[in-house]
All heavy atoms as an XYZ file, in Angstrom:
957
protein
N       0.826     -1.208     -0.039
C      -0.071      0.018      0.016
C       0.876      1.363      0.009
O       0.414      2.297     -0.457
C      -0.864     -0.043      1.181
S      -1.912      1.173      1.537
N       2.070      1.257      0.453
C       2.961      2.394      0.593
C       3.856      2.373     -0.667
O       4.373      1.413     -1.012
C       3.840      2.248      1.825
C       4.849      3.409      1.844
C       2.952      2.301      3.067
N       4.010      3.515     -1.301
C       4.979      3.635     -2.274
C       5.793      4.859     -2.147
O       5.246      5.928     -1.768
C       4.479      3.486     -3.816
C       3.131      4.284     -4.032
N       1.907      3.746     -3.623
C       2.934      5.320     -4.765
C       1.032      4.635     -4.138
N       1.596      5.642     -4.765
N       7.132      4.764     -2.267
C       7.990      5.857     -2.143
C       8.147      6.722     -3.268
O       8.012      6.298     -4.424
C       9.415      5.244     -1.847
C       9.465      4.435     -0.543
C       9.265      5.153      0.726
O       9.741      6.290      0.810
O       8.566      4.538      1.568
N       8.199      8.015     -3.121
C       8.529      9.014     -4.153
C       9.985      9.588     -3.976
O      10.204     10.198     -2.972
C       7.467     10.013     -4.061
C       7.713     11.094     -5.231
C       6.080      9.510     -4.236
N      10.737      9.347     -4.974
C      12.141      9.864     -4.961
C      12.129     11.092     -5.743
O      11.360     11.375     -6.593
C      13.092      8.875     -5.505
C      13.210      7.626     -4.549
O      13.126      7.730     -3.385
O      13.318      6.500     -5.228
N      13.165     11.953     -5.467
C      13.481     13.131     -6.348
C      13.878     12.604     -7.628
O      14.382     11.641     -7.942
C      14.544     13.945     -5.685
N      13.384     13.447     -8.635
C      13.749     13.223     -9.987
C      15.149     13.799    -10.198
O      15.374     15.013    -10.108
C      12.864     13.995    -11.028
C      13.115     13.829    -12.344
O      14.238     13.486    -12.798
N      12.245     14.204    -13.308
N      16.199     12.965    -10.492
C      17.518     13.468    -10.502
C      17.758     14.506    -11.539
O      18.628     15.342    -11.483
C      18.387     12.243    -10.787
C      17.340     11.063    -11.253
C      16.030     11.574    -10.707
N      16.936     14.466    -12.689
C      17.155     15.426    -13.741
C      16.573     16.752    -13.415
O      16.988     17.771    -14.019
C      16.406     14.896    -15.077
C      17.126     13.629    -15.409
O      18.252     13.444    -15.302
O      16.399     12.762    -16.038
N      15.625     16.850    -12.479
C      14.899     18.126    -12.209
C      15.706     18.890    -11.115
O      15.640     20.110    -11.052
C      13.547     17.838    -11.705
O      13.512     17.308    -10.365
N      16.526     18.247    -10.233
C      17.186     18.924     -9.134
C      16.179     19.291     -7.958
O      16.645     20.035     -7.084
N      14.937     18.869     -8.068
C      13.904     19.246     -7.066
C      13.599     17.917     -6.272
O      13.568     16.907     -6.844
C      12.709     19.833     -7.812
C      13.055     21.130     -8.401
S      11.572     21.794     -9.314
C      10.269     21.558     -8.113
N      13.251     18.170     -5.000
C      12.719     17.121     -4.097
C      11.140     17.217     -4.251
O      10.673     18.287     -4.000
C      13.291     17.108     -2.728
C      14.795     17.068     -2.706
C      12.585     16.165     -1.869
C      15.444     17.207     -1.485
N      10.477     16.028     -4.500
C       9.075     16.098     -4.419
C       8.482     16.195     -3.116
O       9.084     15.707     -2.143
C       8.645     14.884     -5.194
C       8.943     14.904     -6.763
C       8.233     13.740     -7.429
O       7.413     13.146     -6.904
N       8.766     13.538     -8.658
N       7.323     16.675     -2.921
C       6.606     16.781     -1.689
C       6.400     15.460     -1.082
O       6.122     14.373     -1.800
C       5.228     17.459     -1.969
O       4.353     17.310     -0.877
N       6.378     15.318      0.133
C       6.072     14.155      0.914
C       4.696     13.700      0.648
O       4.355     12.563      0.676
C       6.320     14.190      2.432
C       7.788     14.163      2.814
C       8.552     15.311      3.128
C       8.422     12.935      2.885
C       9.888     15.172      3.419
C       9.699     12.743      3.320
C      10.480     14.014      3.545
O      11.713     13.847      3.929
N       3.823     14.669      0.383
C       2.387     14.369     -0.019
C       2.249     13.545     -1.237
O       1.234     12.923     -1.419
C       1.612     15.665     -0.112
C       1.468     16.431      1.198
C       0.857     17.882      0.948
C       0.593     15.682      2.220
N       3.237     13.546     -2.153
C       3.169     12.745     -3.332
C       3.087     11.321     -2.941
O       2.589     10.436     -3.845
C       4.378     12.985     -4.222
C       4.471     14.423     -4.960
C       3.425     14.413     -6.006
C       3.564     15.633     -6.815
N       2.420     15.685     -7.883
N       3.482     10.859     -1.797
C       3.426      9.476     -1.351
C       2.028      8.973     -1.281
O       1.786      7.790     -1.317
C       4.059      9.241      0.023
C       5.607      9.595     -0.030
C       6.191      9.473      1.335
N       7.568      9.747      1.330
C       8.433      9.317      2.121
N       8.139      8.548      3.118
N       9.767      9.580      2.075
N       1.112      9.942     -1.136
C      -0.370      9.639     -1.029
C      -1.001      9.297     -2.350
O      -2.231      8.763     -2.361
C      -1.056     10.731     -0.320
C      -0.551     11.196      1.090
C      -1.402     12.344      1.639
C      -0.506      9.996      2.052
N      -0.441      9.718     -3.518
C      -0.958      9.512     -4.711
C      -1.218      8.050     -5.047
O      -0.365      7.184     -4.771
C      -0.159     10.073     -5.867
C      -0.128     11.616     -5.804
C       0.620     12.335     -6.867
O       1.464     11.656     -7.588
O       0.435     13.489     -7.127
N      -2.395      7.638     -5.533
C      -2.719      6.270     -5.869
C      -3.308      5.518     -4.629
O      -3.740      4.422     -4.899
N      -3.320      6.073     -3.465
C      -3.756      5.440     -2.223
C      -5.210      5.907     -2.005
O      -5.660      6.983     -2.376
C      -2.855      5.754     -1.126
C      -1.436      5.492     -1.235
C      -0.625      5.806      0.035
C      -1.302      3.976     -1.585
N      -5.981      5.063     -1.184
C      -7.325      5.308     -0.938
C      -7.511      5.759      0.561
O      -6.737      5.356      1.363
C      -8.093      4.050     -1.139
C      -9.686      4.209     -0.981
S     -10.597      2.691     -1.529
C     -10.053      2.622     -3.187
N      -8.399      6.651      0.689
C      -8.766      7.183      2.041
C      -9.490      6.160      2.753
O     -10.584      5.812      2.434
C      -9.576      8.493      1.996
C      -9.896      9.008      3.368
C      -8.796      9.590      1.301
N      -8.933      5.530      3.814
C      -9.633      4.552      4.587
C     -10.578      5.105      5.669
O     -11.616      4.372      5.945
C      -8.541      3.698      5.426
C      -7.625      2.993      4.440
O      -8.002      2.456      3.433
O      -6.336      3.018      4.675
N     -10.276      6.295      6.165
C     -11.083      6.741      7.292
C     -10.982      8.273      7.332
O      -9.992      8.758      7.071
C     -10.752      6.031      8.712
C     -11.709      6.409      9.788
O     -12.931      6.293      9.549
O     -11.204      6.716     10.905
N     -12.081      8.845      7.865
C     -12.013     10.409      8.032
C     -12.693     10.594      9.375
O     -13.700     10.034      9.698
C     -12.871     11.045      7.035
C     -12.974     12.646      7.255
C     -12.374     10.766      5.647
N     -12.084     11.491     10.200
C     -12.572     11.786     11.487
C     -12.319     13.330     11.678
O     -11.414     13.906     11.079
C     -12.029     11.038     12.571
O     -10.670     11.265     12.749
N     -13.146     13.893     12.548
C     -13.077     15.352     12.878
C     -13.148     15.474     14.288
O     -13.975     14.791     14.978
C     -14.001     16.144     12.115
O     -13.875     16.126     10.734
N     -12.438     16.432     14.886
C     -12.640     16.881     16.279
C     -12.757     18.299     16.379
O     -11.967     19.082     15.672
C     -11.603     16.231     17.140
O     -10.293     16.796     16.836
N     -13.501     18.830     17.310
C     -13.612     20.280     17.366
C     -13.379     20.639     18.829
O     -13.610     20.113     19.774
C     -15.137     20.680     17.081
C     -15.521     20.285     15.733
C     -16.172     19.043     15.505
C     -15.260     21.122     14.630
C     -16.467     18.656     14.146
C     -15.635     20.687     13.336
C     -16.190     19.485     13.093
N     -12.444     21.821     18.809
C     -12.123     22.378     20.092
C     -12.790     23.687     20.356
O     -13.327     24.234     19.491
C     -10.643     22.431     20.229
O     -10.117     23.320     19.278
N     -12.562     24.263     21.536
C     -13.144     25.559     21.704
C     -12.469     26.567     20.780
O     -11.304     26.418     20.401
C     -12.806     25.969     23.179
C     -13.471     25.143     24.255
C     -13.186     25.698     25.574
N     -11.926     26.077     25.722
C     -11.147     26.093     26.899
N     -11.816     25.550     27.897
N      -9.876     26.521     26.942
N     -13.291     27.565     20.361
C     -12.852     28.447     19.310
C     -11.501     29.116     19.661
O     -10.639     29.438     18.853
C     -13.948     29.582     19.119
C     -13.779     30.389     17.955
C     -14.837     31.324     17.632
O     -15.969     30.764     17.654
O     -14.638     32.466     17.398
N     -11.382     29.534     20.991
C     -10.244     30.210     21.345
C      -8.918     29.359     21.282
O      -7.751     29.837     21.243
C     -10.241     30.836     22.778
C     -10.414     29.828     23.961
C     -11.818     29.387     24.211
O     -12.777     29.763     23.439
O     -11.939     28.738     25.208
N      -9.112     28.033     21.104
C      -7.961     27.139     20.988
C      -7.695     26.760     19.535
O      -6.785     26.039     19.223
C      -8.247     25.795     21.740
C      -8.351     25.985     23.249
C      -8.612     24.627     23.904
C      -7.070     26.517     23.800
N      -8.419     27.396     18.610
C      -8.068     27.261     17.159
C      -9.061     26.480     16.300
O      -8.780     26.427     15.165
N     -10.209     26.090     16.782
C     -11.153     25.487     15.946
C     -11.290     24.024     15.822
O     -11.642     23.383     16.824
N     -10.795     23.451     14.762
C     -10.941     21.977     14.485
C      -9.766     21.335     13.874
O      -8.938     21.963     13.339
C     -12.269     21.753     13.679
O     -12.058     22.450     12.428
N      -9.753     19.996     14.043
C      -8.758     19.093     13.346
C      -9.487     18.054     12.626
O     -10.439     17.324     13.115
C      -7.886     18.559     14.540
C      -6.919     17.506     13.953
C      -5.976     16.856     15.026
O      -5.944     17.458     16.130
N      -5.341     15.853     14.704
N      -9.038     17.879     11.420
C      -9.665     16.808     10.482
C      -8.546     15.829     10.167
O      -7.428     16.235      9.758
C     -10.241     17.510      9.284
C     -11.152     18.582      9.588
N     -12.508     18.335      9.937
C     -10.961     19.865      9.703
C     -13.079     19.449     10.224
N     -12.212     20.436     10.043
N      -8.839     14.561     10.249
C      -7.854     13.498     10.146
C      -8.334     12.622      8.941
O      -9.472     12.140      8.927
C      -7.730     12.667     11.341
C      -6.651     11.584     11.182
C      -7.287     13.610     12.577
N      -7.366     12.433      7.984
C      -7.568     11.391      6.881
C      -6.533     10.362      7.129
O      -5.330     10.559      7.251
C      -7.294     12.061      5.505
C      -8.326     13.164      5.158
C      -7.631     14.228      4.259
C      -9.454     12.582      4.397
N      -7.086      9.008      7.300
C      -6.143      7.934      7.391
C      -6.189      7.285      5.940
O      -7.217      6.883      5.432
C      -6.850      6.953      8.383
C      -6.546      7.520      9.786
C      -6.956      6.471     10.882
N      -6.796      7.162     12.166
C      -7.477      8.189     12.759
N      -8.463      8.708     11.989
N      -7.205      8.670     13.930
N      -4.878      7.184      5.505
C      -4.697      6.783      4.115
C      -3.641      5.741      4.163
O      -2.462      6.035      4.237
C      -4.228      8.008      3.223
C      -5.309      9.141      3.335
C      -4.002      7.591      1.800
C      -4.642     10.557      3.084
N      -4.014      4.395      4.032
C      -3.141      3.376      4.231
C      -2.219      3.484      5.502
O      -2.873      3.598      6.489
C      -2.312      3.165      2.910
S      -3.182      2.476      1.553
N      -1.003      3.487      5.304
C      -0.151      3.656      6.474
C       0.112      5.122      6.869
O       1.038      5.303      7.691
C       1.224      2.974      6.243
C       1.021      1.487      5.885
O       0.106      0.906      6.596
O       1.855      0.907      5.174
N      -0.597      6.009      6.350
C      -0.353      7.554      6.517
C      -1.591      8.050      7.307
O      -2.706      7.632      7.201
C      -0.105      8.184      5.281
C       1.124      7.764      4.536
C       1.144      6.789      3.646
C       2.290      8.352      4.926
C       2.269      6.397      2.960
C       3.497      8.084      4.222
C       3.454      7.159      3.239
O       4.631      6.727      2.648
N      -1.302      9.194      8.066
C      -2.303      9.917      8.705
C      -2.104     11.432      8.342
O      -0.943     11.860      8.640
C      -2.247      9.761     10.297
O      -2.423      8.447     10.541
C      -3.443     10.593     10.865
N      -2.990     12.047      7.793
C      -2.909     13.448      7.387
C      -3.893     14.283      8.285
O      -5.042     14.126      8.269
C      -3.270     13.675      5.869
C      -3.176     15.167      5.452
C      -1.695     15.654      5.529
C      -3.640     15.225      4.032
N      -3.313     15.135      9.148
C      -4.025     16.017     10.097
C      -4.234     17.328      9.336
O      -3.124     17.906      9.077
C      -3.368     16.121     11.320
C      -3.353     14.759     12.223
O      -4.371     14.393     12.714
N      -2.245     14.180     12.121
N      -5.336     17.895      9.272
C      -5.551     19.173      8.573
C      -6.155     20.007      9.732
O      -7.314     19.787     10.166
C      -6.481     19.090      7.356
C      -5.983     18.170      6.318
C      -6.713     20.458      6.788
C      -6.894     17.802      5.143
N      -5.397     21.122     10.003
C      -5.909     22.032     11.018
C      -6.276     23.458     10.395
O      -6.991     24.183     10.998
C      -4.709     22.191     12.061
C      -4.553     20.840     12.816
C      -3.098     20.493     12.490
C      -4.601     21.117     14.277
N      -5.811     23.759      9.203
C      -6.177     25.049      8.603
C      -7.557     24.917      7.952
O      -8.135     23.720      7.711
C      -5.124     25.329      7.529
C      -4.095     26.175      8.154
O      -3.817     26.204      9.321
N      -3.348     26.913      7.255
N      -8.107     26.046      7.501
C      -9.274     26.031      6.714
C      -9.069     25.316      5.436
O      -7.970     25.244      4.818
C      -9.602     27.420      6.229
C     -10.582     28.263      7.115
C     -10.911     29.525      6.435
N      -9.889     30.231      5.595
C      -9.470     31.458      5.980
N      -9.874     32.002      7.016
N      -8.553     31.974      5.237
N     -10.129     24.739      4.764
C     -10.085     24.062      3.621
C     -11.402     24.180      2.859
O     -12.485     24.505      3.410
C      -9.622     22.604      3.692
C     -10.611     21.771      4.615
C     -11.770     21.113      3.976
C     -10.443     21.634      5.881
C     -12.592     20.423      4.778
C     -11.294     20.895      6.734
C     -12.418     20.286      6.117
N     -11.360     23.938      1.590
C     -12.604     23.950      0.718
C     -12.702     22.689     -0.043
O     -11.751     22.077     -0.389
C     -12.393     25.112     -0.327
C     -13.443     25.216     -1.239
C     -13.393     26.464     -2.137
C     -12.038     26.732     -2.775
N     -11.965     27.710     -3.793
N     -14.027     22.192      0.005
C     -14.290     20.955     -0.701
C     -14.869     21.206     -2.061
O     -15.757     22.205     -2.247
C     -15.376     20.161      0.141
C     -14.899     19.780      1.529
C     -16.026     19.166      2.329
C     -13.665     18.850      1.594
N     -14.454     20.486     -3.063
C     -14.999     20.706     -4.414
C     -15.460     19.423     -4.879
O     -14.637     18.401     -4.904
C     -13.878     21.311     -5.422
C     -13.480     22.647     -4.879
C     -14.438     21.406     -6.776
C     -12.238     23.225     -5.619
N     -16.702     19.232     -5.200
C     -17.206     17.949     -5.778
C     -17.738     17.079     -4.674
O     -18.582     16.051     -4.968
N     -17.581     17.321     -3.417
C     -18.085     16.659     -2.324
C     -18.679     17.626     -1.267
O     -18.243     18.743     -1.128
C     -17.187     15.735     -1.622
C     -15.880     16.427     -1.249
C     -16.746     14.391     -2.510
C     -14.824     15.482     -0.428
N     -19.726     17.227     -0.662
C     -20.358     18.147      0.284
C     -19.824     18.126      1.731
O     -19.949     19.120      2.378
C     -21.923     17.799      0.394
C     -22.641     17.863     -0.863
O     -22.260     18.783     -1.691
O     -23.522     17.025     -1.189
N     -19.266     17.020      2.147
C     -18.521     16.996      3.507
C     -17.390     16.135      3.361
O     -17.193     15.249      2.525
C     -19.668     16.583      4.525
S     -20.196     14.895      4.365
N     -16.496     16.417      4.333
C     -15.252     15.567      4.286
C     -15.432     14.170      4.465
O     -14.567     13.340      3.771
C     -14.219     16.084      5.426
C     -12.839     15.688      5.414
C     -12.197     16.155      4.081
C     -12.145     16.246      6.621
N     -16.352     13.606      5.132
C     -16.705     12.298      5.274
C     -16.822     11.573      3.958
O     -16.563     10.296      3.817
C     -17.931     11.916      6.117
C     -17.743     12.361      7.667
O     -16.578     12.600      8.022
O     -18.768     12.481      8.251
N     -17.304     12.334      3.062
C     -17.468     11.725      1.564
C     -16.202     11.398      0.858
O     -16.130     10.731     -0.133
C     -18.257     12.691      0.728
C     -19.731     12.786      1.198
C     -20.576     13.762      0.396
O     -19.946     14.561     -0.288
N     -21.825     13.604      0.395
N     -15.012     11.820      1.485
C     -13.717     11.520      0.876
C     -13.299      9.933      1.375
O     -12.473      9.385      0.602
C     -12.530     12.459      1.444
N     -13.937      9.422      2.292
C     -13.628      8.047      2.692
C     -13.974      7.111      1.426
O     -15.019      7.298      0.938
C     -14.504      7.632      3.853
C     -14.218      6.227      4.338
C     -14.861      5.998      5.774
O     -15.114      6.903      6.435
N     -14.945      4.757      6.059
N     -12.998      6.312      1.185
C     -13.280      5.367     -0.003
C     -12.719      5.927     -1.265
O     -12.730      5.109     -2.269
N     -12.368      7.129     -1.367
C     -11.884      7.810     -2.616
C     -10.402      7.594     -2.768
O      -9.647      7.652     -1.766
C     -12.227      9.193     -2.694
C     -13.634      9.542     -2.700
C     -13.963     11.076     -2.796
C     -14.460      8.913     -3.951
N      -9.852      7.375     -3.937
C      -8.538      7.254     -4.247
C      -7.967      8.719     -4.594
O      -8.573      9.432     -5.321
C      -8.331      6.342     -5.437
C      -6.893      6.078     -5.752
C      -6.660      5.024     -6.922
N      -7.531      3.899     -6.624
C      -7.264      2.896     -5.622
N      -6.226      2.992     -4.928
N      -8.089      1.873     -5.534
N      -6.745      8.987     -3.969
C      -6.096     10.185     -4.274
C      -5.294     10.174     -5.553
O      -4.378      9.235     -5.631
C      -5.112     10.635     -3.184
C      -5.959     10.779     -1.850
C      -4.313     11.958     -3.522
C      -5.044     11.021     -0.683
N      -5.817     10.774     -6.565
C      -5.224     10.712     -7.915
C      -3.923     11.513     -8.133
O      -3.005     11.198     -8.793
C      -6.195     11.057     -8.963
C      -7.464     10.104     -9.076
C      -7.077      8.785     -9.389
O      -6.201      8.486    -10.289
O      -7.856      7.822     -9.048
N      -3.948     12.771     -7.444
C      -2.858     13.621     -7.586
C      -2.810     14.649     -6.493
O      -3.837     14.912     -5.797
C      -3.155     14.541     -8.819
C      -1.909     15.545     -9.172
S      -2.162     16.406    -10.826
C      -3.859     17.033    -10.729
N      -1.609     15.028     -6.018
C      -1.411     16.068     -4.971
C      -0.757     17.240     -5.684
O       0.365     17.026     -6.316
C      -0.667     15.459     -3.813
C      -0.332     16.581     -2.823
C      -1.324     14.262     -3.239
N      -1.121     18.457     -5.344
C      -0.390     19.602     -5.795
C      -0.045     20.418     -4.567
O      -1.041     20.750     -3.733
C      -1.389     20.484     -6.769
C      -1.697     19.739     -8.082
C      -2.756     20.491     -8.836
O      -3.678     21.032     -8.390
N      -2.508     20.656    -10.068
N       1.103     20.829     -4.407
C       1.494     21.577     -3.322
C       2.147     22.881     -3.731
O       3.112     22.956     -4.581
C       2.582     20.815     -2.436
C       2.944     21.606     -1.105
C       3.720     20.826     -0.122
O       3.961     19.606     -0.548
O       4.183     21.368      0.871
N       1.510     24.081     -3.351
C       2.046     25.387     -3.683
C       2.296     26.094     -2.388
O       2.072     25.536     -1.245
C       0.944     26.036     -4.461
C       0.635     25.332     -5.778
S      -1.030     25.727     -6.495
C      -2.012     24.636     -5.363
N       2.792     27.370     -2.412
C       3.112     28.047     -1.275
C       1.857     28.507     -0.491
O       1.831     28.390      0.657
C       3.835     29.387     -1.649
C       5.268     29.174     -2.104
O       5.766     28.130     -1.817
O       5.765     30.108     -2.884
N       0.708     28.701     -1.177
C      -0.516     29.135     -0.519
C      -1.592     28.054     -0.395
O      -2.616     28.286      0.191
C      -1.080     30.389     -1.348
C      -1.480     30.107     -2.666
O      -1.145     29.088     -3.161
O      -2.115     30.994     -3.291
N      -1.325     26.865     -0.886
C      -2.395     25.798     -0.865
C      -1.824     24.426     -1.161
O      -0.836     24.298     -1.861
C      -3.544     26.149     -1.946
N      -2.588     23.504     -0.574
C      -2.324     22.010     -0.942
C      -3.628     21.567     -1.506
O      -4.648     21.759     -0.910
C      -1.938     21.252      0.212
C      -2.055     19.762     -0.088
C      -0.443     21.608      0.636
N      -3.539     20.858     -2.674
C      -4.730     20.357     -3.299
C      -4.680     18.827     -3.426
O      -3.721     18.263     -4.022
C      -5.017     20.962     -4.744
C      -5.043     22.459     -4.589
C      -6.241     20.370     -5.333
C      -5.067     23.120     -5.933
N      -5.621     18.113     -2.783
C      -5.628     16.761     -2.959
C      -6.780     16.463     -4.011
O      -7.931     16.850     -3.732
C      -6.038     15.969     -1.681
C      -5.268     16.236     -0.487
C      -5.745     15.617      0.798
C      -3.776     15.688     -0.764
N      -6.457     15.900     -5.091
C      -7.375     15.576     -6.184
C      -7.742     14.042     -6.145
O      -6.806     13.210     -6.170
C      -6.779     15.945     -7.569
C      -7.859     15.690     -8.661
C      -6.287     17.446     -7.507
N      -8.957     13.826     -6.005
C      -9.560     12.471     -5.920
C     -10.092     12.095     -7.209
O     -10.296     12.721     -8.175
C     -10.621     12.430     -4.809
C     -10.226     12.724     -3.454
C     -10.309     13.951     -3.011
C      -9.669     11.746     -2.736
C      -9.924     14.309     -1.666
C      -9.059     12.045     -1.358
C      -9.235     13.393     -0.948
N     -10.477     10.763     -7.350
C     -11.124     10.278     -8.530
C     -12.334     11.122     -8.855
O     -12.843     11.748     -7.905
C     -11.442      8.821     -8.442
C     -12.391      8.559     -7.124
C     -12.329      7.138     -6.617
O     -11.194      6.625     -6.212
N     -13.447      6.436     -6.622
N     -12.762     11.210    -10.067
C     -13.901     12.017    -10.534
C     -13.628     13.503    -10.208
O     -14.545     14.321    -10.055
C     -15.256     11.559     -9.850
C     -15.544     10.128    -10.108
O     -15.370      9.762    -11.277
N     -16.107      9.476     -9.160
N     -12.424     13.934    -10.096
C     -12.016     15.340     -9.936
C     -12.572     15.914     -8.571
O     -12.443     17.242     -8.551
C     -12.410     16.158    -11.192
O     -11.752     15.606    -12.217
N     -12.999     15.148     -7.591
C     -13.310     15.830     -6.279
C     -12.022     16.318     -5.759
O     -10.905     15.712     -5.988
C     -13.893     14.660     -5.398
C     -15.235     14.172     -5.985
O     -16.027     14.921     -6.436
N     -15.392     12.854     -5.978
N     -12.106     17.425     -4.922
C     -10.934     18.028     -4.393
C     -11.122     18.459     -2.959
O     -12.154     18.803     -2.547
C     -10.501     19.133     -5.169
C     -10.141     18.829     -6.571
C     -10.049     20.067     -7.514
N     -10.085     19.782     -8.843
C      -9.111     19.760     -9.715
N      -7.868     20.156     -9.158
N      -9.072     19.278    -10.921
N      -9.983     18.464     -2.201
C      -9.827     19.207     -0.994
C      -8.710     20.159     -1.278
O      -7.595     19.886     -1.651
C      -9.485     18.323      0.189
C     -10.515     17.266      0.435
C      -9.158     19.031      1.525
C     -10.150     16.091      1.437
N      -9.040     21.516     -0.975
C      -8.087     22.497     -1.147
C      -7.754     23.078      0.307
O      -8.597     23.726      0.825
C      -8.594     23.530     -2.070
C      -7.574     24.664     -2.274
C      -8.994     23.089     -3.502
N      -6.543     22.818      0.768
C      -6.182     23.268      2.019
C      -5.502     24.600      1.927
O      -4.496     24.791      1.192
C      -5.117     22.262      2.781
C      -4.834     22.814      4.084
C      -5.893     20.860      2.828
N      -6.158     25.614      2.699
C      -5.514     26.972      2.561
C      -4.273     27.130      3.442
O      -4.315     26.753      4.714
C      -6.717     27.917      3.000
C      -6.274     29.367      2.908
O      -5.116     29.838      2.642
O      -7.275     30.160      3.039
N      -3.170     27.536      2.862
C      -1.910     27.553      3.564
C      -1.563     29.121      3.852
O      -0.418     29.383      4.228
C      -0.828     26.818      2.886
C      -0.820     25.350      2.809
C       0.340     24.680      2.171
C      -1.151     24.776      4.198
N      -2.402     30.033      3.496
C      -2.106     31.459      3.712
C      -2.143     31.760      5.222
O      -2.621     31.032      5.932
C      -3.120     32.335      3.029
O      -4.419     32.158      3.607
C      -3.238     32.078      1.542
N      -1.475     32.859      5.554
C      -1.356     33.258      6.960
C      -2.754     33.423      7.589
O      -2.932     33.189      8.774
C      -0.617     34.616      7.058
C       0.921     34.410      6.777
O       1.359     33.264      6.868
O       1.520     35.406      6.489
N      -3.852     33.935      6.738
C      -5.165     34.128      7.251
C      -5.777     32.858      7.668
O      -6.693     32.862      8.464
C      -6.012     34.718      6.283
C      -5.556     36.243      5.973
O      -4.859     36.843      6.814
O      -6.014     36.771      4.923
N      -5.371     31.728      7.179
C      -6.008     30.416      7.456
C      -5.468     29.678      8.650
O      -5.815     28.681      9.061
C      -6.013     29.532      6.256
N      -4.298     30.296      9.133
C      -3.448     29.651     10.117
C      -3.995     29.744     11.441
O      -4.350     30.812     11.933
C      -2.010     30.194     10.076
C      -1.122     29.669     10.983
C      -0.458     28.448     10.797
C      -0.788     30.314     12.166
C       0.390     27.894     11.712
C       0.185     29.852     13.085
C       0.685     28.574     12.827
O       1.673     28.050     13.773
N      -4.216     28.681     12.154
C      -4.802     28.615     13.501
C      -3.729     28.289     14.578
O      -3.738     28.581     15.707
C      -5.963     27.597     13.724
C      -7.261     28.113     12.978
C      -7.663     27.485     11.851
C      -7.937     29.146     13.567
C      -8.904     27.844     11.320
C      -9.080     29.641     13.012
C      -9.638     28.907     11.798
N      -2.626     27.684     14.071
C      -1.512     27.170     14.889
C      -1.768     26.040     15.834
O      -3.060     25.739     15.973
N      -0.917     25.330     16.262
C       0.579     25.494     16.033
C       1.084     25.103     14.681
O       2.127     25.396     14.226
C       1.217     24.693     17.201
C       0.216     23.629     17.450
C      -1.126     24.164     17.124
N       0.234     24.321     13.927
C       0.661     23.978     12.523
C      -0.570     23.937     11.652
O      -1.720     23.849     12.113
C       1.406     22.549     12.534
C       0.651     21.459     13.133
C       1.034     21.231     14.573
O       2.187     21.513     15.014
O       0.215     20.777     15.357
N      -0.242     23.880     10.378
C      -1.386     23.928      9.360
C      -1.819     22.458      9.071
O      -3.025     22.215      9.065
C      -0.942     24.593      8.160
N      -0.805     21.581      8.830
C      -1.025     20.201      8.460
C       0.097     19.439      9.062
O       1.166     19.914      9.236
C      -0.996     19.998      6.961
C      -2.237     20.499      6.252
S      -2.375     19.922      4.491
C      -0.789     19.723      3.961
N      -0.175     18.039      9.394
C       0.832     17.130      9.828
C       0.639     15.838      9.026
O      -0.514     15.355      8.979
C       0.809     16.912     11.359
C       1.866     15.859     11.752
C       1.030     18.184     12.084
N       1.751     15.322      8.433
C       1.562     14.037      7.819
C       2.439     13.037      8.571
O       3.618     13.339      8.914
C       2.150     14.136      6.349
C       2.312     12.672      5.535
C       0.897     12.178      5.292
C       3.098     12.983      4.296
N       1.894     11.942      9.037
C       2.585     10.867      9.731
C       2.560      9.730      8.923
O       1.553      9.310      8.311
C       2.006     10.659     11.085
C       2.080     11.940     12.067
C       1.416     11.746     13.285
O       0.143     11.457     13.341
N       2.102     11.757     14.388
N       3.663      8.923      8.932
C       3.697      7.639      8.209
C       4.724      6.650      8.627
O       5.248      6.843      9.732
N       4.945      5.598      7.780
C       5.945      4.578      8.114
C       7.304      5.143      8.539
O       7.760      6.261      8.051
C       5.956      3.718      6.962
C       4.777      4.120      6.032
C       4.515      5.514      6.534
N       8.089      4.422      9.221
C       9.426      4.670      9.613
C       9.534      5.892     10.325
O      10.404      6.768     10.210
C      10.329      4.606      8.302
C      10.342      3.352      7.678
O      10.379      2.278      8.356
O      10.335      3.322      6.320
N       8.481      6.193     11.230
C       8.488      7.387     12.135
C       8.465      8.665     11.230
O       8.937      9.776     11.731
C       9.738      7.408     12.984
C       9.665      6.223     13.987
O       8.503      5.830     14.426
O      10.760      5.635     14.272
N       7.891      8.775     10.055
C       7.837      9.893      9.354
C       6.812     10.889      9.936
O       5.691     10.579     10.246
C       7.334      9.607      7.862
C       7.017     10.804      6.924
C       8.243     11.388      6.494
C       5.988     10.383      5.842
N       7.329     12.075     10.113
C       6.434     13.231     10.655
C       6.956     14.423      9.734
O       8.139     14.915      9.823
C       6.663     13.469     12.126
C       6.248     12.239     12.863
C       5.841     14.753     12.487
C       6.410     12.436     14.455
N       5.884     15.057      9.064
C       6.237     16.345      8.269
C       5.219     17.268      8.609
O       3.949     16.962      8.790
C       6.130     16.009      6.767
C       6.398     17.270      5.955
C       6.974     14.875      6.267
N       5.689     18.415      9.096
C       4.792     19.446      9.591
C       4.840     20.721      8.668
O       5.831     21.134      8.231
C       5.213     19.988     10.997
C       4.339     21.069     11.571
C       5.299     18.745     11.975
N       3.656     21.193      8.300
C       3.463     22.468      7.499
C       2.968     23.533      8.500
O       2.029     23.332      9.233
C       2.300     22.280      6.416
C       2.906     21.469      5.330
C       3.252     21.958      4.172
C       2.877     19.998      5.211
N       3.496     20.972      3.252
C       3.325     19.687      3.982
C       2.596     19.072      6.116
C       3.439     18.415      3.410
C       2.767     17.726      5.547
C       3.214     17.434      4.356
N       3.795     24.606      8.684
C       3.406     25.597      9.656
C       3.726     26.904      9.064
O       4.202     27.046      8.014
C       4.052     25.440     11.031
C       5.600     25.278     11.023
O       6.245     25.460     10.004
N       6.041     24.984     12.032
């Protein structure tokens, strides 16, 4: 279920750790809500051996609620300075806002995975 993504030696660039999620299916979705003064909510996607915690604001395209991502395959991940886009089958999307205005702290997103992988976006 896990596949590694290496840097393309010809490009001189290292690919995002989120690229490891491409081709994998969302196994479970959960959300927890905290008091507003503590930052709002945390949304968790369990994807094979990975857990993606989303703490920033996000927009859903093609699905009405995050729970509908369960069972969908991640076809592509796009990571930019101001957003991360998870593209699912049938072009459904989650667009995570990484701008300063969307930041609740202490981090925007956290990816955890095999071999003690922890990647933090803040």
